[in-house]
Structures are given as C-alpha cells and as structure tokens.
C-alpha positions in Angstrom: 0.0 0.0 0.0 1.0 3.7 -0.2 3.0 5.0 2.8 -0.1 6.2 4.4 -3.2 5.0 2.5 -5.5 7.9 2.0 -9.3 8.0 2.4 -11.6 8.0 -0.6 -12.4 11.7 0.1 -8.7 12.6 0.2 -8.0 10.8 -3.0 -11.0 12.6 -4.7 -9.7 15.9 -3.5 -6.3 15.1 -5.0 -7.9 14.1 -8.3 -9.8 17.4 -8.4 -6.6 19.3 -7.6 -4.8 17.5 -10.5 -7.5 18.7 -12.9 -7.3 22.2 -11.5 -3.6 22.4 -11.8 -3.5 21.2 -15.4 -6.4 23.5 -16.4 -4.1 26.3 -15.2 -1.4 24.9 -17.4 -3.7 25.0 -20.3 -4.8 28.5 -19.6 -1.4 29.9 -19.0 0.8 28.0 -21.6 -1.4 28.0 -24.7 -2.5 24.4 -24.2 -1.9 21.1 -22.4 -3.1 17.5 -22.4 -6.1 18.5 -20.3 -8.6 15.8 -21.3 -6.1 13.1 -20.3 -6.0 14.7 -16.8 -9.8 14.7 -16.7 -10.0 11.0 -17.6 -7.1 9.7 -15.5 -7.1 11.9 -12.3 -8.8 9.3 -10.1 -6.8 6.4 -11.6 -3.5 8.0 -10.9 -4.4 9.5 -7.6 -5.6 6.1 -6.3 -2.4 4.3 -7.4 -0.2 6.9 -5.7 -2.2 7.5 -2.6 -3.5 4.1 -1.8 -3.0 1.1 -4.1 0.7 0.8 -4.9 3.5 0.0 -2.5 6.3 2.6 -3.0 9.3 3.4 -0.9 10.1 6.8 0.4 11.2 9.0 -2.5 14.9 9.5 -3.1 14.2 12.1 -5.9 14.8 15.7 -5.5 11.7 17.6 -4.3 12.4 20.5 -6.7 12.6 20.6 -10.6 16.1 19.8 -11.8 18.1 21.3 -14.7 18.5 18.7 -17.5 21.6 19.1 -19.7 20.1 17.4 -22.8 19.8 14.0 -24.5 21.8 11.4 -22.6 24.9 9.9 -24.3 27.4 7.4 -23.4 29.4 10.1 -21.7 26.4 11.8 -20.1 24.5 9.2 -18.0 24.8 10.9 -14.6 21.4 12.6 -14.3 18.5 12.0 -12.0 16.2 9.2 -13.0 12.4 9.3 -12.9 12.1 6.2 -10.8 13.9 7.8 -8.0 10.5 9.3 -7.0 9.2 5.8 -6.2 12.0 5.2 -3.7 14.8 2.6 -3.4 14.4 -0.3 -5.8 13.9 -3.1 -3.3 12.6 -6.6 -4.4 9.2 -6.0 -2.8 8.5 -2.6 -4.1 5.9 -2.1 -6.8 7.0 -0.7 -10.1 4.9 1.6 -12.3 5.7 2.0 -16.0 3.9 4.9 -17.7 3.4 4.2 -21.4 1.2 7.2 -22.1 4.0 9.7 -21.9 1.7 12.6 -22.8 0.2 12.1 -19.3 3.4 13.6 -17.8 1.6 16.5 -16.2 -0.8 14.1 -14.4 2.2 12.2 -13.0 4.0 15.3 -11.8 0.9 16.6 -10.1 0.2 13.2 -8.5 3.8 13.3 -7.2 3.0 16.7 -5.6 -0.3 15.4 -4.1 1.6 12.5 -2.7 4.2 14.7 -1.1 7.0 13.3 -3.3 7.7 16.7 -4.9 7.2 20.2 -3.8 4.6 22.3 -5.5 7.2 24.8 -6.9 8.5 22.0 -9.1 5.4 22.6 -11.3 6.7 26.1 -12.1 9.2 24.5 -14.4 6.6 22.4 -16.3 7.4 22.5 -20.0 10.2 25.0 -19.5 13.2 24.4 -21.7 16.2 23.1 -19.8 14.3 21.4 -17.0 13.3 17.8 -16.3 9.6 18.7 -16.0 8.8 18.1 -19.8 5.3 17.9 -21.3 6.2 14.5 -22.8 7.7 12.2 -20.2 11.0 10.4 -20.6 13.4 8.4 -18.3 14.7 11.5 -16.7 11.2 12.9 -16.0 9.8 12.5 -12.4 7.8 9.4 -12.2 8.9 7.7 -15.5 10.9 4.5 -15.5 11.7 4.7 -19.2 11.5 6.8 -22.3 8.1 6.0 -23.6 5.5 6.6 -26.3 2.2 5.2 -27.1 3.6 2.7 -29.6 3.7 -0.5 -27.5 7.3 -0.4 -26.3 6.7 0.3 -22.7 4.2 -2.6 -22.0 6.9 -4.9 -23.5 9.5 -3.5 -21.2 7.2 -3.8 -18.2 6.3 -7.4 -19.1 10.0 -8.2 -19.5 10.7 -6.9 -16.0 7.7 -8.9 -14.6 9.2 -12.1 -16.2 12.6 -11.3 -14.7 11.0 -10.8 -11.3 9.2 -14.2 -11.6 12.5 -15.9 -12.6 14.4 -14.3 -9.7 11.6 -14.9 -7.1 11.0 -11.2 -6.4 7.7 -10.4 -4.8 7.2 -7.0 -6.2 4.3 -6.3 -8.6 4.8 -4.7 -12.0 2.1 -2.3 -13.4 1.9 -0.6 -16.8 -0.4 2.3 -17.4 -1.6 3.0 -21.0 -4.4 4.6 -22.9 -6.9 3.0 -25.4 -5.5 4.5 -28.6 -2.3 2.6 -28.0 -4.2 -0.6 -28.1 -4.2 -0.4 -31.9 -0.5 -1.1 -31.9 0.6 -4.7 -32.8 3.4 -4.8 -30.4 1.0 -4.5 -27.5 -0.8 -7.6 -28.5 2.4 -9.6 -29.1 3.3 -8.7 -25.6 -0.1 -9.6 -24.3 0.1 -13.0 -25.9 3.6 -13.7 -24.5 2.6 -12.4 -21.0 -0.3 -14.9 -20.9 2.0 -17.8 -22.1 4.5 -17.0 -19.4 1.7 -16.7 -16.7 2.8 -13.4 -15.4 0.6 -13.2 -12.4 2.7 -10.3 -11.0 1.9 -8.1 -14.1 -1.1 -5.7 -14.3 -2.0 -3.3 -17.2 -4.2 -0.4 -16.2 -5.8 1.1 -19.3 -7.5 4.5 -19.3 -10.3 3.9 -21.8 -11.3 7.5 -22.5 -12.5 6.5 -26.0 -10.4 9.2 -27.8 -7.2 9.4 -29.7 -5.2 11.9 -31.7 -7.6 11.9 -34.7 -10.9 11.7 -32.8 -13.1 9.1 -31.1 -11.3 5.8 -31.1 -14.4 4.0 -32.5 -14.3 6.2 -35.5 -10.6 5.6 -36.2 -9.9 1.9 -35.6 -12.6 0.3 -33.3 -10.9 -1.8 -30.7 -13.9 -3.0 -28.8 -14.9 -5.4 -27.3 -11.7 -5.0 -25.3 -12.8 -7.3 -22.5 -13.4 -10.2 -24.9 -10.2 -9.6 -26.8 -8.1 -9.7 -23.6 -10.0 -12.8 -22.4 -9.2 -14.5 -25.7 -5.5 -13.8 -25.0 -5.8 -15.6 -21.6 -5.8 -12.5 -19.3 -7.8 -11.9 -16.2 -10.0 -9.0 -17.2 -11.8 -6.4 -15.0 -13.8 -3.5 -16.5 -14.7 -0.7 -14.1 -15.8 2.9 -13.9 -12.4 4.6 -14.0 -13.7 7.5 -11.8 -14.7 5.2 -8.9 -11.8 5.3 -6.5 -12.8 2.3 -4.5 -13.5 0.2 -7.5 -10.0 1.1 -8.8 -8.4 0.0 -5.6 -10.3 -3.2 -5.4 -9.4 -4.0 -8.9 -5.7 -3.4 -8.3 -5.8 -5.8 -5.3 -7.7 -8.5 -7.1 -5.7 -11.8 -7.1 -5.0 -13.2 -10.6 -3.0 -16.5 -10.1 -1.4 -17.9 -13.2 -2.6 -15.0 -15.4 -1.6 -11.4 -16.1 -4.5 -8.9 -15.4 -5.8 -5.9 -17.3 -8.0 -3.3 -15.6 -10.0 -1.5 -18.2 -11.1 1.8 -16.8 -13.9 3.5 -18.7 -13.5 7.2 -18.3 -14.8 10.6 -19.5 -12.3 13.0 -21.1 -14.4 15.9 -19.8 -14.8 14.6 -16.3 -14.8 17.4 -13.7 -14.6 20.2 -16.3 -18.0 20.2 -18.1 -17.0 23.1 -20.3 -15.0 20.6 -22.2 -18.0 18.5 -23.2 -18.5 20.3 -26.5 -14.8 20.2 -27.2 -14.1 16.5 -27.0 -12.7 14.4 -28.5 -9.6 16.6 -28.1 -6.1 15.1 -27.8 -4.4 18.5 -27.0 -6.5 21.3 -25.6 -5.9 24.9 -26.4 -8.6 27.1 -24.8 -10.2 29.2 -27.6 -10.0 33.0 -27.0 -13.8 33.3 -26.9 -14.1 30.7 -24.2 -11.2 31.8 -22.0 -13.3 33.9 -19.7 -15.7 31.1 -19.0 -12.8 28.7 -18.3 -11.1 31.3 -16.0 -14.4 31.6 -14.1 -14.8 27.9 -13.8 -11.1 27.6 -12.6 -11.8 30.2 -9.9 -14.6 28.2 -8.4 -12.9 24.7 -8.7 
C-alpha cells in the first residue's frame, strides 16, 4: 500500500486538484493534455495515494536542470524512478506508457508529497526535467516511452525477470486505449499470458479518444474485454472515476494470469465546459471561451 493510505475523500480531493492544476497549465501556456488529466485523475491518484507499494522518494523535491539528451558520456542525471524510492525486491513498479500524461504524473507526485509544488513552475520550461512528454529523466517515469507499444513490453520483461528471480514486487503498466491499436502490444499480451505473469497488471485509461478523434471512428478496438480474455488474461472492467473500484481491482488476485483493468472514463470529467470540445487530444482554450474557463477555474 502507499506509505499512508488515504481515504476516498482525500483521493478525490487530490484528483480534483490535479485537474485544476492542469487546467491552469492549459490557460497559461497555450494548451496542455487536459482531457487526459480529466480522464485519469482518479486512476493516478488512487495508485499513488492508496493502491501501490512505493518506498520513500529518493528524488529531489524540486525541478532539476536537464543538460540534454543522454549519451554514453552523459548518463549521470536524476532518473524518474527515484520518486518511487529505493528499488527493493518487494516494491511495486509503475511503468507509464502514455508519456503525454506527464503533467498528471507530476501533479500526483506533488499530491503524494514526493515533490514540492514549486517544481510545477518548471513544467514544459526548456532546460528542466519537467517536460510535457515524459522520458526516463522525468519524475515518475521509468523509461523513455511513447504510445507505440514499447513500454508494455519493457514492463512485461521486468515482470518475467521478477518471476524468474523470485522477487515479490508487482509490475504495473499504465496506458491509454488509442495505444491498443499497436501490434506490439498484442504480441506482448500473448507472451505475458503464455508466461503466466501473475505479477503483471496493465491499467488502461479507456477515454475513448485518440489523436484523430473518437477511437471507435478511427480503428474500433472493442470489445476489449473479450479480446483480452481470448488472449488468456484476467479482465476487470470498471468505472475509472470510482476510486474504491480502482483500488479493489488493483488488489484482485490473478493467479497464473496477467491482469488488465479497463477503466472506462470521460475525457471531460470534472470540467463540463470541455463537453462540447471532446474528443480533443491536446486542448488549447479558444479565446472566446477563456473567460468562461477562467471563471470555472476560480470556483474549482
């Protein structure tokens, strides 16, 4: 469990705060991945504040300068996993595939007391580690990612290694539904089932949208529950805004099977002014709506 598991009310307050912070980013910085914050805030808050077992953070509480792309001669930089604490065999590990959710992860680290609020001042500022697209040097990210299927394969490989070495820690991978159009994901899902990776859980934010629009109008991937079952996975489908349901799902035993938690979510959850703008992968607040969004922000 988290260092001090929080109540449902405290987790909901953190989720609301995440949305508020990221709406501020969108208003001040000519846009942000706001609908992803709306859809995933309860998921990420529950993972950080109740469901996952992390060690005390060994990451710096403030934003850190980042000298540039790592090279063979430049590997001495803070790693994103530091914020989950020392890598002991029993600690859970969270791999974030949906790297455009970086702002959500940073805000969750603040809500969990693993970073100071002033770190967010450097969000998407050149030369700092608080980038809009997460990478291995970004707080909360184990690896450089992208919604192309690589991260789930990395996470499954780690889960396989843990099984072989007898380590008790659980391995989690968070992704979103647009990524499930990638073939590499399904190759991984097939192998994870074959290897009986019952220490491996995929948590999917099913917000029903992707870059080009509604997922069903691009490449319809439903019924996801039946597809995962056909691949031999334990499947749970829940309301991704129900904090207690998220926690119950994460704690569900799944012997001899990997597990997927399909979290159905609303990309306008908590900010109803977005309802007539979704689907929207990246949100820039239109000039004629900015006053309305500012007024909504003020009363959040």
